[in-house]
Jmol script that loads the backbone (N, CA, C; Angstrom):
load data "model"
ATOM      1  N   UNK A   1     -47.064  -7.353  -7.691  1.00  0.00           N
ATOM      2  CA  UNK A   1     -45.944  -7.930  -7.049  1.00  0.00           C
ATOM      3  C   UNK A   1     -45.927  -7.393  -5.567  1.00  0.00           C
ATOM      4  N   UNK A   2     -45.481  -8.224  -4.713  1.00  0.00           N
ATOM      5  CA  UNK A   2     -45.377  -7.875  -3.284  1.00  0.00           C
ATOM      6  C   UNK A   2     -44.225  -6.923  -3.113  1.00  0.00           C
ATOM      7  N   UNK A   3     -44.343  -6.103  -2.167  1.00  0.00           N
ATOM      8  CA  UNK A   3     -43.367  -5.077  -1.818  1.00  0.00           C
ATOM      9  C   UNK A   3     -42.103  -5.916  -1.149  1.00  0.00           C
ATOM     10  N   UNK A   4     -40.992  -5.273  -1.434  1.00  0.00           N
ATOM     11  CA  UNK A   4     -39.723  -5.938  -0.880  1.00  0.00           C
ATOM     12  C   UNK A   4     -39.038  -6.902  -1.777  1.00  0.00           C
ATOM     13  N   UNK A   5     -39.619  -7.215  -2.925  1.00  0.00           N
ATOM     14  CA  UNK A   5     -38.966  -8.169  -3.776  1.00  0.00           C
ATOM     15  C   UNK A   5     -38.044  -7.427  -4.918  1.00  0.00           C
ATOM     16  N   UNK A   6     -38.231  -6.260  -5.192  1.00  0.00           N
ATOM     17  CA  UNK A   6     -37.430  -5.577  -6.230  1.00  0.00           C
ATOM     18  C   UNK A   6     -36.577  -4.539  -5.537  1.00  0.00           C
ATOM     19  N   UNK A   7     -35.614  -4.001  -6.429  1.00  0.00           N
ATOM     20  CA  UNK A   7     -34.797  -2.934  -5.829  1.00  0.00           C
ATOM     21  C   UNK A   7     -35.560  -1.563  -5.912  1.00  0.00           C
ATOM     22  N   UNK A   8     -35.421  -0.864  -4.873  1.00  0.00           N
ATOM     23  CA  UNK A   8     -36.073   0.479  -4.912  1.00  0.00           C
ATOM     24  C   UNK A   8     -35.219   1.482  -5.613  1.00  0.00           C
ATOM     25  N   UNK A   9     -35.738   2.569  -5.986  1.00  0.00           N
ATOM     26  CA  UNK A   9     -34.945   3.577  -6.676  1.00  0.00           C
ATOM     27  C   UNK A   9     -34.005   4.256  -5.695  1.00  0.00           C
ATOM     28  N   UNK A  10     -34.272   4.210  -4.433  1.00  0.00           N
ATOM     29  CA  UNK A  10     -33.268   4.772  -3.424  1.00  0.00           C
ATOM     30  C   UNK A  10     -32.014   3.889  -3.300  1.00  0.00           C
ATOM     31  N   UNK A  11     -32.101   2.613  -3.645  1.00  0.00           N
ATOM     32  CA  UNK A  11     -30.933   1.720  -3.485  1.00  0.00           C
ATOM     33  C   UNK A  11     -30.001   1.783  -4.692  1.00  0.00           C
ATOM     34  N   UNK A  12     -30.428   2.255  -5.885  1.00  0.00           N
ATOM     35  CA  UNK A  12     -29.637   2.283  -7.023  1.00  0.00           C
ATOM     36  C   UNK A  12     -28.441   3.191  -6.915  1.00  0.00           C
ATOM     37  N   UNK A  13     -28.588   4.433  -6.519  1.00  0.00           N
ATOM     38  CA  UNK A  13     -27.333   5.313  -6.437  1.00  0.00           C
ATOM     39  C   UNK A  13     -26.397   4.792  -5.495  1.00  0.00           C
ATOM     40  N   UNK A  14     -26.808   4.183  -4.339  1.00  0.00           N
ATOM     41  CA  UNK A  14     -25.844   3.603  -3.383  1.00  0.00           C
ATOM     42  C   UNK A  14     -25.132   2.546  -3.977  1.00  0.00           C
ATOM     43  N   UNK A  15     -25.753   1.685  -4.732  1.00  0.00           N
ATOM     44  CA  UNK A  15     -25.124   0.492  -5.403  1.00  0.00           C
ATOM     45  C   UNK A  15     -24.103   0.948  -6.382  1.00  0.00           C
ATOM     46  N   UNK A  16     -24.458   1.980  -7.213  1.00  0.00           N
ATOM     47  CA  UNK A  16     -23.565   2.486  -8.235  1.00  0.00           C
ATOM     48  C   UNK A  16     -22.283   3.117  -7.489  1.00  0.00           C
ATOM     49  N   UNK A  17     -22.516   3.835  -6.481  1.00  0.00           N
ATOM     50  CA  UNK A  17     -21.403   4.405  -5.742  1.00  0.00           C
ATOM     51  C   UNK A  17     -20.445   3.373  -5.153  1.00  0.00           C
ATOM     52  N   UNK A  18     -21.008   2.205  -4.582  1.00  0.00           N
ATOM     53  CA  UNK A  18     -20.192   1.137  -3.996  1.00  0.00           C
ATOM     54  C   UNK A  18     -19.417   0.427  -5.159  1.00  0.00           C
ATOM     55  N   UNK A  19     -20.049   0.214  -6.363  1.00  0.00           N
ATOM     56  CA  UNK A  19     -19.330  -0.344  -7.465  1.00  0.00           C
ATOM     57  C   UNK A  19     -18.223   0.547  -7.921  1.00  0.00           C
ATOM     58  N   UNK A  20     -18.435   1.860  -7.940  1.00  0.00           N
ATOM     59  CA  UNK A  20     -17.386   2.859  -8.409  1.00  0.00           C
ATOM     60  C   UNK A  20     -16.202   2.828  -7.371  1.00  0.00           C
ATOM     61  N   UNK A  21     -16.588   2.774  -6.135  1.00  0.00           N
ATOM     62  CA  UNK A  21     -15.468   2.797  -5.096  1.00  0.00           C
ATOM     63  C   UNK A  21     -14.628   1.627  -5.143  1.00  0.00           C
ATOM     64  N   UNK A  22     -15.221   0.520  -5.498  1.00  0.00           N
ATOM     65  CA  UNK A  22     -14.480  -0.800  -5.549  1.00  0.00           C
ATOM     66  C   UNK A  22     -13.486  -0.850  -6.784  1.00  0.00           C
ATOM     67  N   UNK A  23     -13.918  -0.133  -7.850  1.00  0.00           N
ATOM     68  CA  UNK A  23     -13.061  -0.103  -9.023  1.00  0.00           C
ATOM     69  C   UNK A  23     -12.004   0.910  -8.952  1.00  0.00           C
ATOM     70  N   UNK A  24     -12.193   2.091  -8.267  1.00  0.00           N
ATOM     71  CA  UNK A  24     -11.303   3.163  -8.377  1.00  0.00           C
ATOM     72  C   UNK A  24     -10.463   3.280  -6.956  1.00  0.00           C
ATOM     73  N   UNK A  25      -9.557   2.357  -6.859  1.00  0.00           N
ATOM     74  CA  UNK A  25      -8.686   2.429  -5.657  1.00  0.00           C
ATOM     75  C   UNK A  25      -7.444   3.290  -6.017  1.00  0.00           C
ATOM     76  N   UNK A  26      -7.192   4.237  -5.134  1.00  0.00           N
ATOM     77  CA  UNK A  26      -6.062   5.154  -5.401  1.00  0.00           C
ATOM     78  C   UNK A  26      -4.763   4.517  -5.207  1.00  0.00           C
ATOM     79  N   UNK A  27      -3.781   5.122  -5.833  1.00  0.00           N
ATOM     80  CA  UNK A  27      -2.426   4.556  -5.757  1.00  0.00           C
ATOM     81  C   UNK A  27      -1.941   3.725  -6.920  1.00  0.00           C
ATOM     82  N   UNK A  28      -0.643   3.778  -7.245  1.00  0.00           N
ATOM     83  CA  UNK A  28      -0.174   3.131  -8.389  1.00  0.00           C
ATOM     84  C   UNK A  28      -0.201   1.617  -8.127  1.00  0.00           C
ATOM     85  N   UNK A  29       0.099   1.129  -6.972  1.00  0.00           N
ATOM     86  CA  UNK A  29       0.148  -0.237  -6.706  1.00  0.00           C
ATOM     87  C   UNK A  29      -1.069  -0.895  -6.261  1.00  0.00           C
ATOM     88  N   UNK A  30      -2.170  -0.131  -6.141  1.00  0.00           N
ATOM     89  CA  UNK A  30      -3.378  -0.588  -5.650  1.00  0.00           C
ATOM     90  C   UNK A  30      -4.032  -1.662  -6.453  1.00  0.00           C
ATOM     91  N   UNK A  31      -3.907  -1.663  -7.749  1.00  0.00           N
ATOM     92  CA  UNK A  31      -4.602  -2.553  -8.670  1.00  0.00           C
ATOM     93  C   UNK A  31      -3.916  -3.902  -8.730  1.00  0.00           C
ATOM     94  N   UNK A  32      -2.566  -3.971  -8.507  1.00  0.00           N
ATOM     95  CA  UNK A  32      -1.803  -5.194  -8.763  1.00  0.00           C
ATOM     96  C   UNK A  32      -1.370  -5.810  -7.399  1.00  0.00           C
ATOM     97  N   UNK A  33      -1.849  -6.991  -7.138  1.00  0.00           N
ATOM     98  CA  UNK A  33      -1.493  -7.567  -5.766  1.00  0.00           C
ATOM     99  C   UNK A  33       0.030  -7.813  -5.619  1.00  0.00           C
ATOM    100  N   UNK A  34       0.754  -8.123  -6.759  1.00  0.00           N
ATOM    101  CA  UNK A  34       2.115  -8.367  -6.596  1.00  0.00           C
ATOM    102  C   UNK A  34       2.828  -7.078  -6.244  1.00  0.00           C
ATOM    103  N   UNK A  35       2.466  -5.946  -6.856  1.00  0.00           N
ATOM    104  CA  UNK A  35       3.089  -4.617  -6.550  1.00  0.00           C
ATOM    105  C   UNK A  35       2.772  -4.234  -5.116  1.00  0.00           C
ATOM    106  N   UNK A  36       1.501  -4.467  -4.684  1.00  0.00           N
ATOM    107  CA  UNK A  36       1.084  -4.112  -3.399  1.00  0.00           C
ATOM    108  C   UNK A  36       1.977  -4.935  -2.328  1.00  0.00           C
ATOM    109  N   UNK A  37       2.135  -6.162  -2.628  1.00  0.00           N
ATOM    110  CA  UNK A  37       2.954  -7.044  -1.723  1.00  0.00           C
ATOM    111  C   UNK A  37       4.389  -6.542  -1.636  1.00  0.00           C
ATOM    112  N   UNK A  38       4.951  -6.233  -2.830  1.00  0.00           N
ATOM    113  CA  UNK A  38       6.322  -5.756  -2.800  1.00  0.00           C
ATOM    114  C   UNK A  38       6.497  -4.390  -2.130  1.00  0.00           C
ATOM    115  N   UNK A  39       5.502  -3.512  -2.252  1.00  0.00           N
ATOM    116  CA  UNK A  39       5.552  -2.226  -1.681  1.00  0.00           C
ATOM    117  C   UNK A  39       5.447  -2.431  -0.150  1.00  0.00           C
ATOM    118  N   UNK A  40       4.620  -3.342   0.273  1.00  0.00           N
ATOM    119  CA  UNK A  40       4.483  -3.658   1.724  1.00  0.00           C
ATOM    120  C   UNK A  40       5.790  -4.236   2.312  1.00  0.00           C
ATOM    121  N   UNK A  41       6.401  -5.071   1.573  1.00  0.00           N
ATOM    122  CA  UNK A  41       7.674  -5.634   1.924  1.00  0.00           C
ATOM    123  C   UNK A  41       8.784  -4.558   2.144  1.00  0.00           C
ATOM    124  N   UNK A  42       8.783  -3.631   1.143  1.00  0.00           N
ATOM    125  CA  UNK A  42       9.736  -2.538   1.126  1.00  0.00           C
ATOM    126  C   UNK A  42       9.484  -1.619   2.314  1.00  0.00           C
ATOM    127  N   UNK A  43       8.254  -1.336   2.687  1.00  0.00           N
ATOM    128  CA  UNK A  43       7.946  -0.490   3.782  1.00  0.00           C
ATOM    129  C   UNK A  43       8.367  -1.204   5.137  1.00  0.00           C
ATOM    130  N   UNK A  44       8.091  -2.543   5.233  1.00  0.00           N
ATOM    131  CA  UNK A  44       8.572  -3.146   6.388  1.00  0.00           C
ATOM    132  C   UNK A  44      10.063  -3.144   6.599  1.00  0.00           C
ATOM    133  N   UNK A  45      10.771  -3.323   5.430  1.00  0.00           N
ATOM    134  CA  UNK A  45      12.256  -3.359   5.571  1.00  0.00           C
ATOM    135  C   UNK A  45      12.799  -1.960   5.869  1.00  0.00           C
ATOM    136  N   UNK A  46      12.101  -0.909   5.348  1.00  0.00           N
ATOM    137  CA  UNK A  46      12.470   0.464   5.725  1.00  0.00           C
ATOM    138  C   UNK A  46      12.293   0.724   7.230  1.00  0.00           C
ATOM    139  N   UNK A  47      11.200   0.202   7.767  1.00  0.00           N
ATOM    140  CA  UNK A  47      10.924   0.383   9.118  1.00  0.00           C
ATOM    141  C   UNK A  47      11.952  -0.367  10.059  1.00  0.00           C
ATOM    142  N   UNK A  48      12.300  -1.609   9.634  1.00  0.00           N
ATOM    143  CA  UNK A  48      13.328  -2.304  10.328  1.00  0.00           C
ATOM    144  C   UNK A  48      14.652  -1.679  10.307  1.00  0.00           C
ATOM    145  N   UNK A  49      15.081  -1.104   9.126  1.00  0.00           N
ATOM    146  CA  UNK A  49      16.281  -0.362   8.971  1.00  0.00           C
ATOM    147  C   UNK A  49      16.352   0.798   9.871  1.00  0.00           C
ATOM    148  N   UNK A  50      15.219   1.630   9.904  1.00  0.00           N
ATOM    149  CA  UNK A  50      15.137   2.821  10.733  1.00  0.00           C
ATOM    150  C   UNK A  50      15.309   2.394  12.141  1.00  0.00           C
ATOM    151  N   UNK A  51      14.734   1.290  12.596  1.00  0.00           N
ATOM    152  CA  UNK A  51      14.850   0.868  14.044  1.00  0.00           C
ATOM    153  C   UNK A  51      16.297   0.476  14.246  1.00  0.00           C
ATOM    154  N   UNK A  52      16.978  -0.218  13.325  1.00  0.00           N
ATOM    155  CA  UNK A  52      18.359  -0.587  13.574  1.00  0.00           C
ATOM    156  C   UNK A  52      19.316   0.658  13.574  1.00  0.00           C
ATOM    157  N   UNK A  53      18.961   1.550  12.724  1.00  0.00           N
ATOM    158  CA  UNK A  53      19.785   2.799  12.717  1.00  0.00           C
ATOM    159  C   UNK A  53      19.709   3.559  14.079  1.00  0.00           C
ATOM    160  N   UNK A  54      18.618   3.608  14.658  1.00  0.00           N
ATOM    161  CA  UNK A  54      18.443   4.265  15.854  1.00  0.00           C
ATOM    162  C   UNK A  54      19.186   3.603  17.055  1.00  0.00           C
ATOM    163  N   UNK A  55      19.583   2.222  16.870  1.00  0.00           N
ATOM    164  CA  UNK A  55      20.330   1.551  17.911  1.00  0.00           C
ATOM    165  C   UNK A  55      21.722   1.356  17.579  1.00  0.00           C
ATOM    166  N   UNK A  56      22.139   1.564  16.359  1.00  0.00           N
ATOM    167  CA  UNK A  56      23.537   1.279  15.972  1.00  0.00           C
ATOM    168  C   UNK A  56      24.537   2.368  16.203  1.00  0.00           C
ATOM    169  N   UNK A  57      25.623   2.000  16.775  1.00  0.00           N
ATOM    170  CA  UNK A  57      26.699   3.085  16.979  1.00  0.00           C
ATOM    171  C   UNK A  57      27.963   2.768  16.159  1.00  0.00           C
ATOM    172  N   UNK A  58      28.067   1.583  15.570  1.00  0.00           N
ATOM    173  CA  UNK A  58      29.188   1.295  14.683  1.00  0.00           C
ATOM    174  C   UNK A  58      29.030   2.031  13.366  1.00  0.00           C
ATOM    175  N   UNK A  59      30.058   2.706  12.992  1.00  0.00           N
ATOM    176  CA  UNK A  59      30.009   3.559  11.744  1.00  0.00           C
ATOM    177  C   UNK A  59      29.889   2.630  10.559  1.00  0.00           C
ATOM    178  N   UNK A  60      30.621   1.568  10.507  1.00  0.00           N
ATOM    179  CA  UNK A  60      30.520   0.707   9.286  1.00  0.00           C
ATOM    180  C   UNK A  60      29.069   0.141   9.092  1.00  0.00           C
ATOM    181  N   UNK A  61      28.506  -0.229  10.207  1.00  0.00           N
ATOM    182  CA  UNK A  61      27.181  -0.822  10.175  1.00  0.00           C
ATOM    183  C   UNK A  61      26.171   0.211   9.770  1.00  0.00           C
ATOM    184  N   UNK A  62      26.350   1.519  10.321  1.00  0.00           N
ATOM    185  CA  UNK A  62      25.430   2.610   9.891  1.00  0.00           C
ATOM    186  C   UNK A  62      25.497   2.852   8.367  1.00  0.00           C
ATOM    187  N   UNK A  63      26.675   2.870   7.842  1.00  0.00           N
ATOM    188  CA  UNK A  63      26.853   3.078   6.375  1.00  0.00           C
ATOM    189  C   UNK A  63      26.151   1.940   5.625  1.00  0.00           C
ATOM    190  N   UNK A  64      26.322   0.781   6.033  1.00  0.00           N
ATOM    191  CA  UNK A  64      25.667  -0.362   5.364  1.00  0.00           C
ATOM    192  C   UNK A  64      24.158  -0.221   5.411  1.00  0.00           C
ATOM    193  N   UNK A  65      23.581   0.135   6.609  1.00  0.00           N
ATOM    194  CA  UNK A  65      22.129   0.290   6.676  1.00  0.00           C
ATOM    195  C   UNK A  65      21.657   1.497   5.853  1.00  0.00           C
ATOM    196  N   UNK A  66      22.461   2.515   5.789  1.00  0.00           N
ATOM    197  CA  UNK A  66      22.061   3.675   5.030  1.00  0.00           C
ATOM    198  C   UNK A  66      22.058   3.399   3.510  1.00  0.00           C
ATOM    199  N   UNK A  67      23.049   2.638   3.055  1.00  0.00           N
ATOM    200  CA  UNK A  67      23.065   2.180   1.701  1.00  0.00           C
ATOM    201  C   UNK A  67      21.843   1.295   1.374  1.00  0.00           C
ATOM    202  N   UNK A  68      21.577   0.418   2.290  1.00  0.00           N
ATOM    203  CA  UNK A  68      20.320  -0.489   2.090  1.00  0.00           C
ATOM    204  C   UNK A  68      19.099   0.373   2.044  1.00  0.00           C
ATOM    205  N   UNK A  69      19.016   1.302   2.916  1.00  0.00           N
ATOM    206  CA  UNK A  69      17.807   2.269   2.874  1.00  0.00           C
ATOM    207  C   UNK A  69      17.694   3.000   1.644  1.00  0.00           C
ATOM    208  N   UNK A  70      18.843   3.491   1.087  1.00  0.00           N
ATOM    209  CA  UNK A  70      18.806   4.262  -0.142  1.00  0.00           C
ATOM    210  C   UNK A  70      18.376   3.346  -1.348  1.00  0.00           C
ATOM    211  N   UNK A  71      18.792   2.132  -1.271  1.00  0.00           N
ATOM    212  CA  UNK A  71      18.419   1.159  -2.407  1.00  0.00           C
ATOM    213  C   UNK A  71      16.949   0.786  -2.258  1.00  0.00           C
ATOM    214  N   UNK A  72      16.437   0.653  -1.136  1.00  0.00           N
ATOM    215  CA  UNK A  72      15.005   0.369  -0.969  1.00  0.00           C
ATOM    216  C   UNK A  72      14.119   1.557  -1.311  1.00  0.00           C
ATOM    217  N   UNK A  73      14.631   2.824  -1.010  1.00  0.00           N
ATOM    218  CA  UNK A  73      13.855   3.982  -1.451  1.00  0.00           C
ATOM    219  C   UNK A  73      13.822   4.108  -2.937  1.00  0.00           C
ATOM    220  N   UNK A  74      14.930   3.771  -3.620  1.00  0.00           N
ATOM    221  CA  UNK A  74      14.873   3.788  -5.034  1.00  0.00           C
ATOM    222  C   UNK A  74      13.889   2.794  -5.640  1.00  0.00           C
ATOM    223  N   UNK A  75      13.981   1.585  -5.080  1.00  0.00           N
ATOM    224  CA  UNK A  75      13.017   0.589  -5.544  1.00  0.00           C
ATOM    225  C   UNK A  75      11.570   1.010  -5.374  1.00  0.00           C
ATOM    226  N   UNK A  76      11.362   1.624  -4.228  1.00  0.00           N
ATOM    227  CA  UNK A  76       9.985   2.165  -3.929  1.00  0.00           C
ATOM    228  C   UNK A  76       9.477   3.176  -4.938  1.00  0.00           C
ATOM    229  N   UNK A  77      10.431   4.031  -5.349  1.00  0.00           N
ATOM    230  CA  UNK A  77      10.153   5.110  -6.320  1.00  0.00           C
ATOM    231  C   UNK A  77       9.746   4.475  -7.626  1.00  0.00           C
ATOM    232  N   UNK A  78      10.422   3.337  -8.009  1.00  0.00           N
ATOM    233  CA  UNK A  78      10.197   2.763  -9.306  1.00  0.00           C
ATOM    234  C   UNK A  78       8.798   1.990  -9.316  1.00  0.00           C
ATOM    235  N   UNK A  79       8.351   1.675  -8.322  1.00  0.00           N
ATOM    236  CA  UNK A  79       6.955   1.043  -8.220  1.00  0.00           C
ATOM    237  C   UNK A  79       5.927   2.040  -8.553  1.00  0.00           C
TER     238      UNK A  79
END
end "model"
wireframe off; spacefill off
backbone 0.3
color backbone group
């Protein structure tokens, strides 16, 4: 058989490592696309709330934003 047609022994460990890396993604939400999407949405909302809190001077608005932030943090913990 001509050289270059089969897999060499040097390629096999690298292929096994790549397969293992593809299967073992860290994090609780890494395996489920819906959970990943929900986590990303929560993170974006938290960032938006943090931005608004840095600009808000109205006490009532601050309380509402802080309540929303606490609710999102709780949802994030449950994921």
